[in-house]
Structures are given as C-alpha cells and as structure tokens.
N, C-alpha and C positions, 0 to 999 in steps of 0.2 A: 415567851414566845406565843403567839397566837396559834390556837388548835383550830384549823379551817373546819373541822369536822363539827365544830359548835356553831358554825354560821351556815349551815347548809340550806337552810331556809329563808335566808337573806339574799337579796340582791345586791351584787357586789361589782363595782367597775374601780379598776386600778389604773392610773396613768395620769398625764402622758408623759412624766418625767421619771426615766429609769436608765441605768446603764445596762450595757449586754449582759453582764452576768444576772442581773435581777430580770431582764427581758427573758432569759432562758428559764429561770425559775418561773415566771409568770406563766410562759408557755405551759409548763408542766401542771401548774395548778388549775388553768383553764381547761385542759383535756381531761383532768381527773374531776374536778368540779366544774358542772354545767350552769352553777348559779355565779359565776366569775366571768368577767369579760376585760378585755384589755382595751384602754383607751388610747387613741392616737390623735394628734392634733390635725392631720389632713389625709388626704385620699393617697397622696404620695406614701406616707409612712404605713396606710393600710396595706397598699400593694406589696410594698417591701416585707412587711411580716408575713404576708400570706403566700407570695409568689416567688420570692428571692432566698429566704431564711432558712429552708427546710426545717420549719419547726413543727409541721403537721396541722397548722393553724388554718382555719375556714373563715369565711366571709362573716359568719355569725359570731366569731370569737372575738372579732378586733373592732370597736365602736369608734366611728369619728366624731369627735367633738372638741373645737378648737376653743381656747379662752376668749372671752369677750374683752374688748379693748376701749369701749365707750359706751356710754348711756345714749339712748334714742335721743333725749332732749338735748344734750351736747352736740351730737351729731348734727342735728337739725340747725342748730346756731352755726356750727361750722360750715355748713352748706350754704349759707347765706351770705358768706363772707364776699365782699365785691371789691374791695380795696385791697390791692395787693401791690408790693414793690417789685420793679422788674430786676428780681434777683434770682438767682439758683441756689438751692439748698442740695450739696454734694453728699451723700450718705455713703461712708467708704468703711467697708467691713471685709476682713479676710480676702482682700485682693491686694494686687503687686503695686507698689509705688510707681512702677512703669505704667500702668492703665491708669492710675490718678494723673500722672502727668500729663498723658495724652488727653484726658478730659480737659484739665485746666487750659493746656495750649489751644484747645479747640475752642474753648468758651472765650479765651482771651482774644482770639482773631475774630471773634463775633461782637467783641465789645460787650460782653455779658457779665455783669458784677457776680459773683459766687461767695458761698461760704462752706467750708469743708467742716462736717462733723463725722470725725474717725469714731469708730466703736471704741468704748472705753475711756474716750477722752472727753465727753461731753456731759452735761446734766440734761436729763430727760426734759425738763421744763424748757431748755433753751432749744431743744431740737422742738417740742410742739410749738414753741413760740414763732420759731422761724416758719414752720410749716404751715402756720396761720397767716403768716404775713408775706410770704414769698412768693413767687410767681408760678414756679413749678421746682421739680426735684430731679437729680439725677442719680440713680442707685447703683453702686458698684459693690455686688456682694456675692456669695456663692450659695450652695444648698441652705435653705433653712427648714426646719420642720414645722414653723408657723410664721416666723417672722415678725416680732412685735414691732420693731423700730420702723419697719416699713408700713406695717399696717396703721401705726400712729400717725405717720403721715398721710395716708389714704384716709384715715378718718378726719384730718384737717381738711379733707377736698384739695389736696394738692396734687395736682396731674403730675405723673411721674413718666420718666424716660429710663427705662431699666437696661443696661448692659450686661448681659449674662455671658459666662463662658462654659459651655456645655462640657467641655473636656474637664475644665477644673471641677465643675458640678459633679461630674461622674467619680473623678480620682477622689475628692473629699469625701464623699459619701460611702464609696467603696472601701476606703481605708478606714473609714469610723466602723461599718458594719462586719468588716475582715471578709468580704466576699467580692466577687467581681460583676462588672456589668450592671450596676445600680444607678439610675439616673435620679436627679433631684432638680429642683428649682428655689431660686431666691424668692420666687413670689408664688408659693403655693395656693394663694388666694388672689386670682385675678381674673379680670375682663376687660374687653375693649373700653369700657367706661374709665379704666383706671389710668389709661396713656398708652404708650408704645413700649414693646418689648423686643429687643434685637439681641443677636447671639454673636457678633463680631463688630470690631472697632470699624471695619469697613461699613457695614450696614448702620453704625452708630453716625458715622458721617452723613450717609446717604439718605436717612429717614429724620434726621433731627429738624431739619428746616420745615418740612411738613407738620411735625409736632409743633414745634415752636409757633407756628403761623396759626395754628389751629387749638392752641391751648384751651379757649373758652368753650370747646365741644366736649372736653372731658369731665367728668364729675366721679371720682373714686368713692364718694361717700356713698353711692347708690350700691357698690358691692359690700361696703360694711354694713349698711341697714338691712341687706338680704341675709348677712351670714355672721356678723361679728359683734353686734352690740349686746351688752350684757341682758338684754331682755330677750333676744332672739336666743342666745346661746342657752339661757335658762330654761326657755321653752322647749327647746330641742332636747336638753338633757333631760327633762322631765318625760319627754315623749319615749325617749330611750329606754327609761327605765320601766315604762308602761307597755312597750311593745317588743322589746328584744331579748325578752327572757322567756 
C-alpha cells in the first residue's frame, strides 16, 4: 500500500474513474492531504460531489477535466466534410425499446433512412465511419459522466438531435449515487452549435422539422475544438497543476 505521507510535497490528482466506495475514501484523503484533488469529467459531476453527497468537499477540492476525444488535426479534417448521405445515425443506449420504436416509426413516416448503433453491439470504427458519412444523428441515451460515444459523433461534425428523459436521468443517477434529487444529462458538453436537445417525444415531433431543415447551420466540431481535443485537454490539465494547488 502507498503511504500518502511520503507524497505530501507532490501535487496529486485522482480520477475520474472510481466507484462509490473509492469516492468516499478519496474524499477523506482530500480533506486530510491538501496536495490531493479529485478529478471529474464534467461540471455535473463536480456539483454532485460538492452539493449532493454530504462529503464535506469544496470547489477547490474537485477538479473538472474531461478526457480528450480527437486531435486538432483530425477534427479540422472532419469539419471540412461536405458530402454526406441523407441518412440518420441512431445512437441507442440505456433507453427503452419503446422509445426506439417511436423514433424508428417517426423516421419511416418521413421516409428517412437510418442505422441503429446500440451500445455494446457495434464496433467503434463503424460508429465513427457512419458519423462522418451520414447527414445527422439522433441520440437516445440517459445520464453520462462524459459520454464518449456522443462526443465522438460530435467530433465527426455530425449534427445531433438529442431526446432526453429528465425523469429517467434523475432516477438513474440518483440510484447510482444512492441519494435523491440528483439531476444529470446525456450531453454534459453541449452548445447550440451541436444541434437540438428536447425532453419529451412531443417536443421531438414538434422540433424535428426545424432541425432537419437547418442541419447545415450546426457545427458540433466547434464545441469539441473548445473543450475536448487532446491538445486543449493537455493544456487545461497543465494549467490545473500550475494554479489549483
């Protein structure tokens, strides 16, 4: 076992992957050793640890630093893709078959071709290839700490139509953290450049046509460039070590 007393003069950041038991132990270390910080992937997770878990943590104890998903060079290439098939990529993870069936039926009434990528049933290269070649994506997901699958679609500059279920998000993340009234999102990194996000199937129907008719106005690669390239994450992490201790 590591004796943390031997590392009191070192700057240490731990995370973002740990279970609840490890999280509680980390919280104790952070309060005892001021040279240790906890790393989380998004603002959502920081708020949970500080405000919802009664761990006695403060903002200075919990560092936000997501993982990078693409190089700046490859992102630039993806942003210049102009030829895409009139086809939809459906990203399906931790949602009901009933919700998926609704989306399929809706697209069929619009005569829009689609391909389903169900979590755990596809190869990552196939997802990225489709994201580079299809016109847009529909995301059926629930709370994510970072959401690599969706962010890889964004890094391919694929406009996204995200249907979230706030009640499902809340119940799923509250169950995981074993406490109540915690909210989450499938897209912790998001801006209006990425596409459209709705919270009900009614809104899905109401807002889809406007999204579809204005797809060329969206550019998710802008958000990735600002937050999630390998280069920007390395820069941010170096800055954290320089300024957060």
